[in-house]
C-alpha positions, 0 to 999 in steps of 0.5 A: 267184540264190535266186529262180531257181525262181520262185513255188512252192506253200507246201509246196514253199517250206517244203521248199526253204527247209529244204534251202537252210538246211541247205546254207548251213552248208557251210564251203566257199564259191564265187563263181558268177554274181557271188555268193559262196555256200556250195558245197552251196547253190550246187550246189542252186540251180544244179541247180534252175536247170538243171532249169528250163532243161532240163525246164521246170516240173518236178513237186515231186519233180524240183525237190526232188531237184535242190535236195537232190542235195548235201544237207550233202555236206561232212559226209563228205569225199572224204578220209574214203574210200580213195584211188583210183577204187574209193574215189571210186566208193564215196564217191559212191554212199554220198553219194547214199544219205545225201543221199536218207536225210537229205532224208526228214525235211525233206520229211516236216516240210514235209508231203509224202506217203511216195510223193513222198518216195520218188520224191525219194529215188530221183531223188537216188540216180539209180535207173534212170538210163538208163531214167528221164527224171527221173533223167537230168534230175537227172544232167544238172543235177548235172553242169552245176552241178559244171562251173560251180562247180568245173571251173576250179579242177579244171583248175588242180589236176590234169594237163591230160590227167586233167581232159580224161578226167574231163570225157569220162567226165562227158559220157558220162553226159549227155543230148544236151540236157545236152551242149548246155547244157554248152557254154553254161556261163559259164567262165573261159579255162582252164575253157572251153578244157579243156571245149571239148577234152573235148567236141570 
């Protein structure tokens, strides 16, 4: 799983290693593609793999944004914000801003210039989503990583209709390529059934 991005230049390797080391501290683990991994690390690795699948060999900014899109996410849990849709949306927005802020030090230490760092930060925040192809690629990769790692569990915790509605909202954010890829995610029976219903 860790070799999904292939051979890279040394500066990129240093930055990816720092991001992975930070995300490896996530206390929540998940089984994905036959391997038990910390959740944030799994999200980063899977998002990198989906970027490679959807975009091919992206530039450093795109690769780094995919890997860091959930950088140390567990440190600010959802429960620390008010319940309900408004609380959830504020938590998501604040998390994206925090991930973008936190990645700056890691990228600077690896030798990246301010312009590249700013681009990575904008991609993590999904600035100009709907107009920026890079931001859409990160949105697709993040959603696909979420579906692969957490859909099956979500389907056992929430009412069926609620899960379907969540998935339909997620699908509306995906590009046509992202939607096509979603149907290919390896899921167990429950996850596969609910995803097929939502996408159908």
